[in-house]
N, C-alpha and C positions, 0 to 999 in steps of 0.2 A: 504493500500500500504506500509506503514511504517513497519508494522509487517511482511509483505511478504518479504520486502527487508532484514529485520533482519534475517528471517528464511533462506533466500537464501545466506546471507553473511556467515553464520556459516559453511555450507559445503564448501564454497570457502576457508575459513580459514583452514579447515581440509585438503583440497587438497594441500594447500601451505605447510603444515607440511609433507604431503606425499612426495612431491617432494624434500623437504629439507632433510628429512631422507634418501631418495633414493640417493641423491647426496653424503651425508656423507658416506653411505655404499659403494658407488662406489669408493670413495677415499681410503677406507680401508675395503676390503671385509672380512677380518678376524673377524671383529666385527659384527657378524650376528644379534646382538640385534638391531642394527639400521635398518636392513632389516625387522625384526619383527615389530618394531615400525612403520615403513613406511607402512607396510601392514595393521597394525591396524588402522592407520589414513585413509587409502584408504577405508577400509570396513565401517568406520564410515561415511565418505563422501557419499558413496553409499547409506547407510541406510537413511541418512538425505535428500539426493536428491530424493530418491524414496518416502519418507514420504511427502515431500513438493510438488512434481510435479505430483504425481499420482492422478487420479480423486477421488473426495469424494465418489463416488458411490461404491468404494471398501469396505467402512465401516470397519467392524471388520477384514476383510481379510488383510487390510493394516498393522495392528499390527502384524499379523502372518507372513506376508511377510518380514517386516523389522526386525523381531526377529532374522532371520538368519544372516544378515550382522552385526547387533548389537552384537550378540554373538561372531561371528568371530573376530570382532574388539576388544572386551574385551579379548578374548583368546590371540590374537597376542600382544596386548599392555602389558598384564600381563606377557607373555613369554619374551618380550623384556626387561622389567624392571628387571625380575629375572635373565635373562642371563647376564645382565651387572654386577651383583654382584656374578656371578659364582654359582648361585643356579639353580638346574634342575627344570624347570617348569613342573608341572603335566598336560601336555596338554590334555591327554585323560580324566582326571578328569574334566577339564574345559569344554571340548566338551560334556562330559556326562551330566554335569549340564545344558548346553544349550539344549541338546536333551530332557532331562526330562522336562524342561520348555516348549519346543515346544509341547510335548505330553499333558502336563497339559492344555495348551492353547487350543489345539484341543478338548480335553474333555470338557473344559469350554464352548467353542463355540457350542458344540453339545448339551449340556443340558441346557444352559441358553442364555440370550439375553443381558447381561451386558458387555459392553466394559471395564468397570472398572476392572473386573477380569483379562481380557487379559493384560491390562496395568500393573496391579500389578504383574502378573506372569513374564512378560518380564523384568520388573525392578528388581524383586527379583533375577532372574537368573543372570543378569549382575552384580548385587550388590554382590551376593555370590562369583562370580568369582573374582571380584576385592578385596573383603574382604579377601579371601584366599591368594591372591597374596600379599596383604598388610601385612598379618601375617607372611608369609615366608620372605618377604623383611625385616621386623622389626627384625627377628631373624638372618638374614644373613648379612645385610649391616654393614659397618664399623662405621657408625654414625659420619662421619665428617659433615661439614656444608651443603654440597650438598646432602648427604644422608638424613639428617634431613629434609631439604626442600622437598625432594622427598617423604619422609614418611608422612609429614603433608599434602601434596597434595593428596597422595593416600587415606589417611583417609577421606579427604573432598569428593573426588570422590566416594569412597565407600558409605559414609553416604548419599549422595544426591540421590542415587538410592532408598533408603528406605524412606527418608524424603519427597522428591518431590511428589510422588503419594499420600501419606497420607495427606499432606497439601492441595494439589489441590483438592482432593476428598472432603475435608471438605467444600469447597466453590462451587464446581461444582454441587453437587446434582446428578441427573441422567444425564448422557452424552449420547446424541443421536449419534449413530455411524456415521450418515451422516453429523452431525455438529461437528465432532471430532476436526477439526482444529480451531473452534471458542471457544473451551472449555478453561477454566482456566488452565487445565492440560497442554494443548498444548502450551499455552503462557509461562507457567512455564518451560516447556521443552525447548522452544526457548531461553528464557533469561538465564537459568542456563547453557544450553549447549553453548550458545554464550559466556558467561563469563568463565564458568568452562573449556571448551575445550581450549580456548586461554591460560588461566593460566596453565593448565595441559601441553599443548604443549610447552609453553615457558620454563617451568621447565625441561621437558625432553630434549629440545634442549640445554638448558644451561648445563645440566649434560653431554650430548653427546659431545658438543664442548669442555668441560673441559677434557673429556676422550681423545678426539682427540689431544688436545694440549699436554696432558701428554704423549701420545704415540709418538708424534713428538719429544718431549724433550727426551724421553727415547732412541729414535733412534740416537740422536746426542750425548747422554751421555754414551751410551754403545758401547764398541768396538765389532763390528760384529764377528770378528774371535775368540777372546778369551772369549767373554761373560762377561768380567770384565768392570769396568769403563774406559772410554776413558780418555786420559791424562788430558784434560782441566777440565772435571767434577771431576776427582779424586783429582786434586790439589785444586779445589774449596771446595770440601767436607772436605779435610784434614785441610784446613785453618779454616773452621768452627769448626772442631773437636778440633783443637788446642785451640781456644777461649773457648770452652766448658770445655776442660780438665783443662785449667788455672783457670777458675772460680770454678771448683769443687776440685782443688788441686790433680788431678790424673796424673799419669805418662803415657806417650805414647812412643812407640818405632816405628822405621821405618825399614822395611826390603827391601833391593834392591836385586833383583835376576836376573840372566842372564843365558840363555841356553848356554852351552858350545859348541864350534865348530859349531855354527848354520849356518855360511856361507857355511861350507862344506856339511851340510845336503842339502841345496838348490842346491849347485853346483853339487853334486854327484847324489842325488836321485830326484832332481827337486823341484819346488815350491809347488807341491801338497803335498809332504811329509812334506815340511817345514810348510805349512799351518796346516796340521794335528798335527804337533808338537806344534805349538802355541795354537791351539784349545785344545789339550789334556792337556797341561801344565796349561792353563788358567782354564779349567774345574776342574782340580785337586786342584788348589789354591782355587777356589770358593767353593769347597766341603769340604775344610779343615779348612779354617778360620771361626771364629765365626761371628754371625750376627752383633755384635757391631764393628767388624773390617772393614776396607776398603781395597779393592784390585783393582788395575788398571794396565793396560798395558800402559807404559810410553814411549816405544820405540819399535823398530822392534822386538827384542827378549828379551827386558828388561821389568821387572815387578816390581811393588812396592806395599808394604802392610803396612798399618798403623795398628799397634797392640794396641788396646784400653786397658787402665788401665793395662799396662804391663811394666815391667822393661826390660832392655837390655837382661838379662839372660832368661826371659820368652820368648822374641821374638827369641832369639837364639835357644831355645828348639823347637819352632814352625818351625823355618827354618830347623832344623835338620830333623824333621818329613817330611817336604816337600822335602828335599834333598833325603831322602831314598825312598819316593814314586815316585820321578822322575825317579829313576833307574828302577822302575817297569812299567813305561808307555810303552805301546806297540803301536808304530806308523808304524808297519811293512808294507812293500811294496812288494807284491808278495811273493817270496820265501825268501826274505831277512828279517832277524829279526833285525829291527832298534831300537836301544836303545839310551836314552838321559841321560845326566847329567846336573847339574846346579850348579852355584856358588852363594853364598849368602853373603851379607854384612848387618850388624845390628848396629843400633845406637839408644840410648835412648835420648829423647829430654831433653835438659837443660832448666831451667826456663827462659821463655821469648824467647827461640830460635825460629827463623823463619823456615818455611818449606824449603827454599832454602839452609840454613845452615845445617839443619839436613839431608837433602837429600845428600848434598855434602859429609858429613861425612860417611853416610851409603854407598854411591857410592864408596868412597875411600876404605872402608873396603871390598866391593865386588871386587874391582880391586886387592886388596891384595890377596883375595882368588884365583883370576885368576892367579896371579903371583906365588902363592904357589902350583900350580898344578891342580887347578880347582876341582870341585866336593867336595867342603867343605864350611864351614860356618866360617866367620870371624867377630869378634866384634870390634867396633870402639875404645873401651877403652882398648883393648888388643893389643899385638904386637907379631910379630914373630910366632914361632911354637905354642905357647900357645893359639893363637887366632883361630887356625884351629880346627874345629869339624868335625868328620866323616872321613871315609876312602875314598881314591881315587879310581877311576875306574880301570878296568882291564888293561888299557893302562899304560905304564910306565910314570913317570913324564916327562922324556925327550921327549917321543913321544907326550905327550899332549902339552908341551910347544912349540914344533915345529909344532903344528896344523896339526898333522897327524891323520888319523883314522886307528885304529888297528882292524883287522879282526880276530876273534877267532872262533873256532868251535861252531856252534849253534847260534851265534849272531854277529852283527857288532856294535861296540860302536861308538856313535857319540860324 
């Protein structure tokens, strides 16, 4: 009775994992790896329930019947694990291995009377699938703590498919197909699956929950419209970068930029065009800055960039490239050719200077750029006309200062 309860408890545990992964997938359907893992645990539960509850009179047929859900379980779990690390799972190859194993088992049952051959074939089929998945995972995963834990678990799961039948066959001798459930092999299957499946499932759930929490954090740290860091996350990362720069003795600079006449874009062409302007400008910044730099949207049409390991002049050069590329952004609406310009303020961090102080200086430089006619770059350490970099737009300075929009043949300047 104790062994029976143990055997029955294992598929119950796998059903719990099935439901849990299903719930996780329902909350974020974009993460299809959780659906694959849930299906894998479902097939495993089916295989184990069939194995435990079917009549002993099935004999060797029981091994052939459960080979199908066991194989599908291995394919789904392997696919889910690889999808998580953005590796393309060779599902057809995995299924082919299962089919070959099934054909070999049918041939074995046709020419012999040993259930050991059937058990060895079905284990090797599942073992090869998991071994291939482990190899791909090892070459693809980032190898942080969670990936290392998953890799160790995969190695254990892959190895037990080969070790378990060999060890149990050493003690079982000849296995009577009708007494299959009383064999050492079947007890080894029960105990290893009871322990291994719980361990494997917990590791998978831990990694999936970690991914889910990372996704939630990403949603709150990324501005949906611009695709850049949201203000709170940007400021948090900037302060961390300041500490790192101070410890390494590196210079950093801050760029504050603001779209010119953005209110008129919304008032004249509507918020849809305004949203396209924010999205286009944010995308351009994200594609221009380096990976070491930080970029965020800190206001309605105001953006900020931390330029890593850079002087004020370096940051001004980056700002000038962004200024020029802004003029080429196309956010047209229908027949209208809507164009943008932006103003930039740049400041280099002094030793020990806080983010608030540095931002205030860069923001003041940006305000000076606005006062100087917009569509230019101003540096905090410069003043007057020498601080302006770049040419103004087609609109006259007077027109720009009066917040008017000038229409020219072929385009409308915002």
